[in-house]
N, C-alpha and C positions, 0 to 999 in steps of 0.2 A: 348405921354404918358411918364411920367417920372418914369422909373423903376430903382430899385437898379442895380448896375453894375453886380452883380452876376446873377441876373434874366435875364438881357440882354444877358449875356454870355451863360446861360443855354439854352435860346431860340435859339441862334445862333448855339450852338453845336448840339442841337436836330435837327434843320433843315438841318444841314450838316451831320447828322448821325454819329457824332464823339463820340463814347461811352467813350473813354479815357478822352477827354476834358470835356465831360458832367460830369463824375464822379469827376473830379477835382473841380467842383463847390460846392462839399460837404466836410464837415469836415471828418476826418478819422473815427469818430464814429457815423456818421450820420445814420438816420433811414428814410426809405421810405416806406409808406403804399400805395399800389396800387392793385386793383382787388382782395381784400381780403387777400393779402399776405404782409409780412413784409420783407424788405431787410435791413440788418444790416451792416454798414461799407462800405467804399468806394469801396472795391473789389466786394462785392455782388451787389452794386448799378451798377457798371460797367457791370457786367454779366447780370443783369436784363435788363438794357437799351439796351445792345448789342442784346439780344434776341428779345426785343420788336422792335428794329429798323429793324432787319431782317424779322420778322413776319409781321409787320404793315406798315413800311416805313411812319410813321406819322410825319407830320410837325405841328408846333404850330404857331398860329396867336394870339397875345395878344388882348383881347377885353376890359378889364377893370381891373385896379389895385387899391387895397385899402391899403394904407400905414398903416392905423390904425388897420386894420384887418389882415395885412400880407397875403392877398389873391390875386390871379391872375386868372381871368376868361379868358379862351382861347378857340379858335376854333381849334380842332384837326382834320386834314384831313389825311387820309391814306388808306391803303389796309385792311379795316375791315368793317363788316356790319354796316350800319347806318351812314357811313362817309358822311359829316363831323358831329362831335358832339361837344357840348360845355361841358367843364370840368372846375372845380374850383380846383386850387392848393393852399393849405394851408401851409405856410412856417413858420419856426422858424430859426432865424439866429444866428450865433456865429462867431465873429471875421471876418466879411465880407463874410462868406461862409454859405451855407445852412446846418443846423444841423438836421432839421426835415422837411419832406415833406409828406403831405397826399393829394392824388389825388381822387377827388370825381366827 
């Protein structure tokens, strides 16, 4: 699967539970929408993913990427009810980084 470099890095950092490196995949003013909450800016994103890593220990396996839709379907496996689950990540990019991410 041919993924943008920043998405490959995001998956790697998620699977290594590296919250700092994960947040660096985003622009300074990026926005993440997940579980009904909005996380604004790189620092909030780092705090959000750090808590999620501690709570769920989730790893990502890419299943399908659409370059035209900027979506990535993943299998998420971790310490949560119903694991594994399939989620879709909707991206917007800016200067090679993620500017917006919505997880559904």
